[in-house]
C-alpha positions as CSV (number, residue, x, y, z in Angstrom):
1,M,108.6,137.4,146.0
2,T,109.4,134.3,144.1
3,D,111.1,131.0,144.7
4,V,113.6,131.1,141.9
5,A,114.8,134.1,139.8
6,V,116.5,133.2,136.6
7,V,118.6,135.9,134.8
8,G,118.9,134.9,131.2
9,G,116.6,133.2,128.8
10,G,118.8,131.1,126.7
11,P,119.0,127.3,126.9
12,A,120.5,127.2,130.4
13,G,118.0,129.7,132.0
14,L,115.0,128.1,130.3
15,S,116.0,124.6,131.1
16,A,116.4,125.5,134.7
17,A,113.0,127.4,134.7
18,L,111.3,124.4,133.1
19,F,112.5,122.0,135.9
20,T,111.7,124.3,138.8
21,A,108.3,125.5,137.6
22,K,107.3,122.0,136.6
23,N,108.0,121.0,140.2
24,D,105.8,123.7,141.7
25,L,108.4,126.4,142.4
26,D,107.3,129.9,141.5
27,T,109.9,130.9,138.8
28,V,110.6,134.2,137.1
29,V,112.8,134.5,134.0
30,F,114.4,137.8,132.9
31,D,115.1,137.5,129.3
32,T,116.5,140.2,127.0
33,D,116.6,137.8,124.0
34,K,120.3,138.5,123.4
35,T,121.1,134.8,123.3
36,W,123.7,133.5,120.8
37,M,121.1,131.0,119.7
38,H,119.8,133.4,117.2
39,K,123.1,132.9,115.3
40,A,122.9,129.0,115.7
41,H,121.6,126.2,113.6
42,L,121.1,123.0,115.6
43,A,122.0,119.7,114.0
44,N,123.9,118.5,117.0
45,Y,121.3,118.6,119.7
46,L,120.2,115.2,121.0
47,G,116.6,114.5,119.8
48,I,116.6,117.4,117.3
49,E,117.6,116.6,113.8
50,N,117.7,120.1,112.4
51,I,116.3,123.4,113.7
52,G,117.3,127.0,113.5
53,G,118.3,128.7,116.8
54,T,115.5,131.3,116.8
55,E,112.9,128.6,116.1
56,F,114.5,126.5,118.9
57,M,114.1,129.4,121.3
58,E,110.5,130.0,120.3
59,R,109.8,126.4,121.1
60,S,111.7,126.5,124.3
61,R,109.8,129.6,125.5
62,A,106.4,128.0,124.6
63,Q,107.3,124.9,126.7
64,V,108.2,126.9,129.8
65,D,105.2,129.0,129.3
66,E,103.1,125.9,129.5
67,F,104.4,125.2,133.0
68,G,103.6,128.7,134.3
69,V,107.0,130.3,134.2
70,E,106.7,134.1,134.5
71,R,108.9,135.4,131.6
72,R,109.8,139.0,131.8
73,Q,110.7,139.5,128.3
74,D,113.0,142.5,127.4
75,E,113.4,143.3,131.1
76,Q,117.2,144.1,131.8
77,V,118.6,143.1,135.2
78,Q,120.7,146.0,136.5
79,T,121.9,144.4,139.7
80,V,121.7,141.3,141.9
81,E,122.6,141.3,145.5
82,R,122.3,139.2,148.7
83,D,119.6,140.5,151.0
84,G,119.6,138.4,154.1
85,D,118.4,134.8,153.2
86,Q,117.2,136.0,149.9
87,F,118.3,137.7,146.7
88,R,117.2,141.0,145.3
89,V,117.1,141.3,141.5
90,V,116.7,144.8,140.4
91,T,115.5,146.1,137.0
92,D,114.6,149.5,135.8
93,D,110.9,148.5,136.2
94,D,110.9,146.3,139.4
95,D,112.7,144.9,142.5
96,L,112.2,141.2,143.0
97,A,113.0,139.1,146.0
98,A,113.8,135.4,145.5
99,D,115.0,132.5,147.6
100,Y,117.3,131.1,144.8
101,L,119.1,132.8,142.0
102,I,120.2,131.2,138.7
103,L,122.6,133.3,136.5
104,A,122.4,132.3,132.8
105,T,123.9,135.3,131.1
106,G,126.2,133.6,128.6
107,A,129.8,134.7,128.8
108,N,128.8,137.9,130.5
109,R,129.9,137.3,134.2
110,D,129.3,140.9,135.5
111,L,126.4,140.0,137.8
112,A,128.3,137.0,139.3
113,E,131.3,139.3,140.0
114,E,128.9,141.9,141.5
115,L,127.4,139.2,143.7
116,G,130.8,138.2,145.0
117,C,131.0,134.8,143.4
118,S,134.5,133.1,143.3
119,F,136.2,132.7,140.0
120,T,138.7,130.2,138.6
121,D,142.2,131.1,137.3
122,E,140.6,130.9,133.8
123,G,138.3,133.8,134.7
124,T,135.1,131.7,134.8
125,V,132.6,131.5,137.6
126,D,133.7,128.7,140.0
127,V,131.0,126.1,140.5
128,G,130.6,122.5,141.6
129,V,128.8,119.8,139.5
130,D,125.6,121.1,140.9
131,M,126.4,124.6,139.4
132,E,126.2,126.3,142.8
133,T,128.6,129.2,143.2
134,S,130.6,130.2,146.3
135,V,127.4,132.4,147.2
136,G,125.0,129.8,148.7
137,D,121.8,129.3,146.7
138,A,123.2,131.2,143.8
139,Y,123.9,129.2,140.7
140,A,125.9,130.0,137.5
141,T,125.4,128.1,134.2
142,G,126.5,127.8,130.6
143,A,129.3,129.8,129.2
144,M,129.7,131.7,132.5
145,V,131.3,128.6,134.0
146,R,133.3,127.4,130.8
147,A,136.2,129.0,129.1
148,E,135.2,127.1,126.0
149,E,132.7,124.3,125.1
150,W,129.8,126.6,124.7
151,Q,127.2,124.4,123.3
152,A,123.4,124.8,123.7
153,I,123.0,121.2,125.0
154,I,125.7,121.6,127.6
155,S,124.2,124.9,128.8
156,A,120.8,123.3,129.1
157,G,122.3,120.5,131.1
158,D,123.9,123.0,133.4
159,G,120.5,124.7,133.9
160,G,118.9,121.3,134.7
161,A,121.7,120.6,137.1
162,A,121.1,123.7,139.0
163,A,117.3,123.2,139.1
164,L,117.7,119.6,140.5
165,D,120.0,120.9,143.2
166,I,117.4,123.5,144.2
167,L,114.6,121.0,144.1
168,S,116.7,118.6,146.2
169,K,117.2,121.3,148.8
170,E,113.5,122.1,148.7
171,K,112.4,118.6,149.2
172,G,115.1,117.6,151.7
173,E,116.4,114.7,149.7
174,H,117.9,113.9,146.3
175,F,115.3,114.7,143.7
176,H,115.2,113.4,140.1
177,D,112.6,114.8,137.7
178,F,111.9,111.5,136.0
179,D,108.5,111.2,134.2
180,V,106.9,107.9,133.8
181,P,103.8,107.3,131.5
182,D,100.6,106.5,133.3
183,D,100.3,103.2,131.4
184,F,103.8,102.1,132.3
185,E,104.0,98.6,133.8
């Protein structure tokens, strides 16, 4: 069992995993490495002047690894379902239970549909600003929730929003992951 299962290892999924793992939630990411980022070159990502998408993904994976995220590289999720108060994530190799589920599968909305999430008239997964779907404690991010505007930085923000909502629920109050240097006065 894990606290948070993230399906998808692009900017949205890894951003969510970074926040949850950094704040002591056991986090597993299922990543098939089929992200569109391999076709990208980032010159429009705040704080990064110029980087290829593949290099960006390598750096992002290294960062989440530093916080103890369990990445299940090349492990394809077959199904997700609600199982009482938890979610069941099924792959060919395993069956994992999680308290929270974050779907970050790009424009592929099949798992959200299978889970029973509501959709908008545009055919995207219907979420609030916290990225929570109509299925409580299940979140959808990135291209799943947008008909257009598929940018890495927007997806990463969606992942962060989902993670902060989960952390707020876990802590019982609004939570902000805001780091302050030790020598700040």
